[in-house]
C-alpha positions in Angstrom: 0.1 0.1 -0.4 1.5 3.4 -1.1 0.1 6.8 -0.3 2.7 8.4 -3.0 2.9 6.1 -5.6 5.4 7.7 -8.4 8.4 6.6 -6.8 7.3 3.1 -6.8 6.3 3.5 -10.4 8.9 2.8 -12.3 8.5 -0.7 -13.2 4.8 -0.7 -12.7 1.8 -0.2 -15.6 -1.1 -0.1 -13.4 -2.8 1.0 -10.1 -6.1 1.2 -7.8 -6.8 4.8 -6.7 -9.6 4.5 -3.6 -11.1 8.1 -3.3 -9.7 7.8 0.1 -6.2 8.4 -1.6 -4.9 5.5 -0.6 -3.0 4.3 -4.3 -1.9 0.2 -4.9 0.7 0.1 -7.5 0.4 -3.2 -10.0 0.1 -4.7 -13.4 -2.0 -3.7 -16.1 -2.7 -7.4 -17.4 -5.4 -5.8 -19.1 -4.8 -2.4 -19.7 -7.9 0.1 -19.4 -9.3 2.6 -16.9 -13.1 1.8 -14.8 -14.6 3.5 -11.9 -16.8 1.6 -9.5 -16.6 0.8 -6.0 -14.4 -1.7 -5.1 -15.2 -5.1 -2.9 -13.8 -7.8 -2.1 -14.8 -11.5 -2.7 -13.9 -14.4 -0.6 -14.7 -17.4 -3.1 -11.8 -19.7 -3.9 -12.9 -20.8 -7.4 -15.5 -19.5 -9.8 -14.3 -16.7 -10.8 -16.2 -16.4 -14.3 -19.5 -17.5 -12.4 -18.7 -13.9 -10.4 -17.5 -12.0 -13.5 -20.9 -12.5 -15.1 -23.2 -12.2 -12.0 -25.2 -9.0 -12.6 -25.2 -8.0 -9.4 -21.3 -6.9 -9.7 -23.1 -3.8 -12.0 -20.5 -0.8 -11.2 -18.2 -2.6 -8.8 -14.7 -3.4 -9.4 -13.8 -7.0 -7.4 -10.6 -7.5 -5.3 -10.1 -11.9 -5.2 -8.7 -12.4 -1.6 -7.6 -16.2 -3.6 -3.5 -15.2 -4.4 -3.9 -17.6 -7.8 -6.3 -16.5 -10.2 -7.6 -18.0 -13.7 -5.4 -21.5 -13.0 -8.4 -23.4 -15.1 -9.2 -20.9 -18.3 -13.0 -19.9 -19.0 -15.5 -21.8 -20.3 -18.8 -21.1 -21.8 -20.7 -23.2 -19.5 -19.3 -21.6 -16.7 -21.0 -18.1 -17.5 -24.0 -17.0 -15.3 -25.2 -14.0 -18.0 -24.1 -13.0 -21.5 -20.9 -10.8 -20.3 -19.1 -9.9 -17.3 -20.4 -7.4 -15.8 -17.7 -6.4 -13.5 -16.0 -2.8 -13.9 -12.8 -4.0 -13.2 -10.9 -7.1 -11.5 -7.8 -7.2 -9.4 -5.7 -10.4 -8.1 -2.6 -11.2 -6.9 -1.8 -13.2 -9.4 -3.4 -14.1 -13.2 -2.5 -17.7 -14.5 -1.4 -16.8 -17.8 -1.3 -20.6 -19.0 -4.7 -22.5 -18.0 -4.9 -26.3 -16.9 -8.2 -26.8 -17.2 -9.6 -29.7 -18.7 -12.6 -27.9 -20.3 -10.6 -25.0 -20.7 -11.7 -22.8 -24.0 -9.7 -19.5 -23.2 -7.5 -17.7 -20.6 -8.9 -15.7 -18.1 -6.8 -12.4 -19.0 -7.6 -13.3 -22.6 -11.5 -13.7 -21.7 -11.2 -10.6 -19.7 -9.4 -8.6 -22.8 -11.8 -9.7 -25.2 -14.6 -8.3 -23.0 -12.7 -4.6 -22.1 -12.7 -5.2 -18.8 -9.2 -3.6 -17.0 -7.0 -6.0 -15.0 -4.6 -5.3 -12.3 -2.7 -7.8 -10.4 0.8 -8.1 -8.7 -0.7 -5.9 -6.0 -0.9 -6.5 -2.0 -4.4 -7.8 -2.1 -4.0 -9.0 1.6 -3.4 -5.5 2.8 -5.9 -3.9 0.1 -8.3 -6.5 1.4 -7.9 -5.5 5.3 -7.8 -1.7 4.3 -11.1 -2.7 3.0 -12.6 -4.2 5.8 -11.4 -1.5 8.0 -12.8 1.8 6.3 -15.3 0.4 4.6 -16.0 -0.3 0.9 -15.3 2.8 -1.5 -15.4 4.2 -4.9 -12.0 3.4 -6.9 -11.0 3.6 -10.3 -8.5 0.3 -11.7 -6.6 1.7 -14.3 -3.6 1.6 -16.7 -3.2 5.7 -16.9 -0.4 5.4 -14.7 0.9 9.3 -15.4 -2.2 11.0 -14.8 -3.4 10.5 -11.1 -4.9 14.2 -10.6 -7.0 13.6 -13.3 -8.3 10.4 -12.2 -8.8 12.1 -8.8 -10.9 14.8 -10.3 -13.1 12.4 -12.1 -12.9 9.7 -9.2 -15.0 12.7 -6.8 -17.7 12.4 -9.3 -18.5 8.8 -9.8 -21.8 8.2 -7.7 -21.8 6.1 -4.4 -23.6 2.8 -4.0 -26.1 4.4 -1.4 -28.6 5.4 -3.5 -27.9 3.7 -6.4 -30.8 2.1 -8.8 -29.0 -0.5 -11.5 -31.9 -2.9 -11.7 -32.8 -1.4 -15.7 -29.0 -1.8 -16.6 -28.9 -5.1 -16.0 -32.5 -6.6 -17.3 -33.5 -8.1 -20.2 -36.4 -6.0 -22.6 -38.5 -8.9 -23.7 -39.9 -12.2 -21.9 -37.9 -15.3 -22.1 -39.5 -18.8 -21.7 -37.7 -22.2 -20.9 -39.0 -25.5 -21.1 -38.5 -28.2 -19.5 -37.6 -32.2 -20.7 -41.4 -33.4 -20.2 -41.3 -37.5 -20.2 -44.2 -39.5 -21.8 -47.4 -39.3 -19.2 -46.2 -36.6 -17.0 -48.2 -34.3 -15.4 -48.0 -30.8 -16.9 -45.1 -28.8 -15.8 -45.6 -26.1 -13.0 -45.2 -22.6 -14.8 -42.9 -20.3 -12.5 -42.4 -16.8 -13.1 -39.0 -15.3 -12.6 -38.7 -11.4 -12.3 -35.1 -10.5 -13.8 -33.4 -7.7 -11.5 -30.5 -9.0 -13.2 -31.0 -12.6 -12.5 -28.2 -15.3 -12.6 -28.8 -18.2 -15.2 -28.6 -20.5 -12.7 -32.0 -19.9 -10.9 -34.0 -20.6 -14.0 -31.6 -24.0 -14.5 -32.0 -24.9 -11.3 -36.3 -24.5 -11.6 -36.1 -26.1 -15.6 -33.9 -29.2 -14.1 -36.8 -29.7 -11.4 -39.1 -29.5 -14.2 -40.6 -26.5 -14.3 -41.7 -24.3 -17.1 -40.0 -20.8 -16.5 -40.8 -16.9 -18.0 -38.3 -14.9 -17.3 -39.5 -11.2 -17.1 -37.9 -7.9 -17.7 -38.0 -6.3 -14.1 -40.3 -3.1 -15.0 -43.4 -5.7 -15.3 -46.4 -4.6 -13.8 -47.6 -7.2 -11.9 -51.2 -7.1 -13.7 -49.2 -8.8 -17.1 -47.1 -11.0 -14.6 -50.3 -12.6 -13.0 -52.6 -12.9 -16.0 -49.6 -15.7 -17.6 -51.3 -17.1 -14.6 -47.5 -18.7 -13.2 -48.2 -21.4 -10.2 -45.7 -19.7 -8.4 -43.0 -16.3 -8.6 -39.4 -16.0 -7.9 -38.0 -12.0 -7.4 -33.9 -13.0 -8.5 -30.9 -11.0 -7.3 -29.5 -7.8 -9.0 -27.8 -5.0 -8.3 -27.5 -2.0 -6.4 -29.6 -0.2 -3.8 -33.0 -1.7 -3.4 -34.4 1.5 -1.8 -34.6 4.1 -4.9 -36.9 1.3 -6.7 -40.1 2.8 -5.6 -42.1 1.9 -8.6 -41.2 -2.0 -8.2 -41.6 -2.4 -4.7 -45.0 -1.2 -5.3 -45.2 -4.6 -8.0 -43.8 -6.5 -5.3 -46.3 -5.6 -3.2 -49.2 -6.7 -5.4 -47.6 -9.7 -6.3 -47.4 -11.1 -2.0 -51.2 -9.8 -2.5 -52.3 -12.3 -4.9 -51.6 -15.1 -2.7 -49.3 -16.4 -5.2 -46.2 -19.1 -4.0 -43.2 -16.5 -3.7 -39.9 -16.6 -3.2 -37.1 -14.1 -2.9 -33.3 -14.2 -3.4 -30.6 -11.4 -2.7 -32.2 -8.2 -4.0 -35.6 -9.8 -4.5 -35.7 -10.7 -0.8 -34.8 -7.1 0.1 -37.4 -6.0 -2.3 -39.9 -8.0 -0.7 -38.6 -6.6 2.7 -39.5 -3.4 1.4 -42.5 -4.1 0.2 -43.8 -5.8 3.4 -42.6 -2.3 5.2 -40.0 -3.0 6.2 -36.2 -0.7 5.9 -32.3 -1.6 4.0 -29.4 -0.5 5.0 -25.8 -0.5 3.6 -23.2 -2.8 5.1 -19.5 -2.2 5.9 -17.7 -3.8 3.1 -20.9 -5.9 2.2 -20.6 -10.2 1.9 -19.2 -11.4 -1.4 -18.1 -14.9 -1.5 -18.6 -18.7 -0.7 -18.0 -19.6 2.6 -20.8 -17.5 4.5 -22.1 -19.1 7.4 -25.9 -18.6 8.1 -28.0 -20.6 10.3 -31.1 -21.7 10.0 -33.3 -20.0 13.0 -36.0 -22.6 13.4 -33.7 -25.7 13.4 -30.8 -24.6 13.9 -28.6 -25.8 11.0 -25.7 -23.9 9.5 -25.7 -23.8 5.7 -22.2 -22.4 4.3 -23.6 -19.9 1.8 -22.8 -17.9 -1.5 -23.8 -14.5 -1.1 -23.1 -11.1 -3.0 -24.8 -8.1 -1.3 -23.8 -4.9 -0.1 -27.0 -4.0 1.8 -28.9 -5.8 4.2 -32.6 -5.9 5.7 -33.2 -4.2 9.1 -34.9 -6.5 11.5 -36.8 -4.2 13.8 -38.5 -2.6 10.9 -40.4 -5.9 9.6 -44.2 -6.8 10.2 -45.3 -8.9 12.9 -46.6 -11.3 10.7 -42.9 -11.5 8.6 -40.9 -13.6 10.7 -36.9 -13.1 10.0 -35.7 -17.4 9.9 -32.4 -17.3 8.6 -29.7 -15.2 10.2 -25.7 -14.9 9.4 -23.4 -16.1 12.0 -20.6 -13.7 11.1 -22.5 -10.4 11.3 -26.3 -11.5 12.9 -27.2 -9.6 10.3 -31.1 -11.0 8.5 -30.4 -13.5 5.8 -34.0 -15.1 5.2 -37.6 -14.3 5.8 -41.0 -15.8 5.6 -44.9 -14.1 6.1 -47.0 -16.5 8.1 -49.9 -15.2 6.4 -49.1 -16.6 2.8 -46.5 -18.4 0.9 -43.7 -15.8 0.7 -40.5 -16.9 1.7 -36.8 -15.3 1.0 -33.2 -15.8 1.4 -30.4 -13.1 1.6 -27.4 -15.8 0.1 -28.0 -17.5 -3.3 -28.8 -21.0 -3.0 -28.7 -21.5 -6.4 -24.5 -21.0 -5.6 -22.3 -20.4 -8.5 -19.6 -20.3 -7.7 -21.0 -22.7 -4.5 -21.4 -24.4 -2.1 -24.4 -26.2 -2.7 -26.0 -26.2 1.0 -29.1 -23.8 -0.2 -30.5 -25.8 -3.2 -32.7 -27.8 -1.3 -34.5 -24.3 -1.3 -35.9 -24.5 -4.9 -37.8 -28.3 -3.8 -38.9 -25.9 -1.0 -40.3 -23.5 -2.9 -41.5 -25.9 -5.0 -43.3 -27.8 -2.7 -45.2 -24.4 -1.7 -46.2 -24.0 -5.2 -48.0 -27.9 -5.5 -49.2 -27.5 -1.4 -50.9 -24.1 -3.2 -52.8 -25.7 -6.3 -53.6 -29.0 -3.8 -55.5 -26.4 -1.4 -57.5 -24.4 -4.1 
C-alpha cells in the first residue's frame, strides 16, 4: 500500500486508486480504466461465475485467493452473456490455464470483453484496508501518469447508496424456458422469474426440477405477470440499492397480495422486505464470497452459503407477520424471511450458488413444494 505512488511505479504500469487517496501499484494485465465501488470476494474458485453475475454492475472486484485463472474459462460457466464487473484485481493471474474444459485464458477473456485487470499488488493489505474503512469508490487503470485527472473524475463517481441499477442489467423482453417432459408426465408447473439481474443458474435449477420458466423484465407490472397465470413467482438477485426502486416495490406488494407462492433471492429478498413495510441499510463492506455461514433459526441447521450483496434488511422494521428465519453467523444480519399469512419466503444468500457451495439448493425444492401445496389446497 502506497500513498505516494510515483516513486514506486518505475516498473509498474497499473494502479488502483481509492477515494480516500490510497494507491496500490501493480501490473495492468488488461489495460484500460474503470471506475466503481471496490469490494472483495473470498471465493477460492468460480471467478467466471463472479465476473458474469449482473449483481456486480458498477463494482471493481478484488479476489482474496492469490492465484486466479488456473483452470481458464469456458462458456458453460457463464451466469449471463457477458462480464458485468467494471474491473478485476488479483494477486496473480495464471497465464497458461490447466483446466480440461478451458477454452480461453482468463486474461484473454477479460481483454476480449474490455474489463481492465490489475495484478501484482498486495491484495491482503488491500482487503484489510477495505475491511477497516469499508467498501469505497475507486478506479483501476493503466493510465498511471495522470493521477490528478483520475482523482478529479473519481469524485464524480456516484456512491452505491441510493443507486438504482436494475434497469441497466434486466432483459427487454420475456423469455420462456421449457423443461424436458417425459411421456405420461403431468403438465409442468409454470414459474415466473423477475429479472432484476438474474443469474442463469436460478432458471436452470427450476427447469431441472421440471418447471416451465418465464423470465420477465424487471419493470413488468404485477397485473401482466399474473395474467400469465404462473403457479409461483421468483424475485431474482440484482445490483444496487433496493430503496430507490419504489415502483418495483409497489408491484412486489401487489404480487404478495395475489396469494401466489413467492420466493425472493438476494435483491428480491430486500425488495420483498421493503414491500412489506421494512427498511434496508448499507453494510460496511458487504458479503461477497462462497463461505458465509448462515443459521436456520427454526432448525438450528448451519449452511455455508454463496453471497453477493452490499445491503441488508433491518429486522426491527419488519411487520409482526414476517419472521426472520435465517441469520448470518459472522455479523448477525438477516439472511431469510417468511410471511406467516401467505406462501411467501426469501433468503439473502444465493441458493443457486454458482459458484458453490450448494448447501441452499434445497430451497428450490421447498419453493416448488409450496407451489404444489397451494395448488392442492385450491
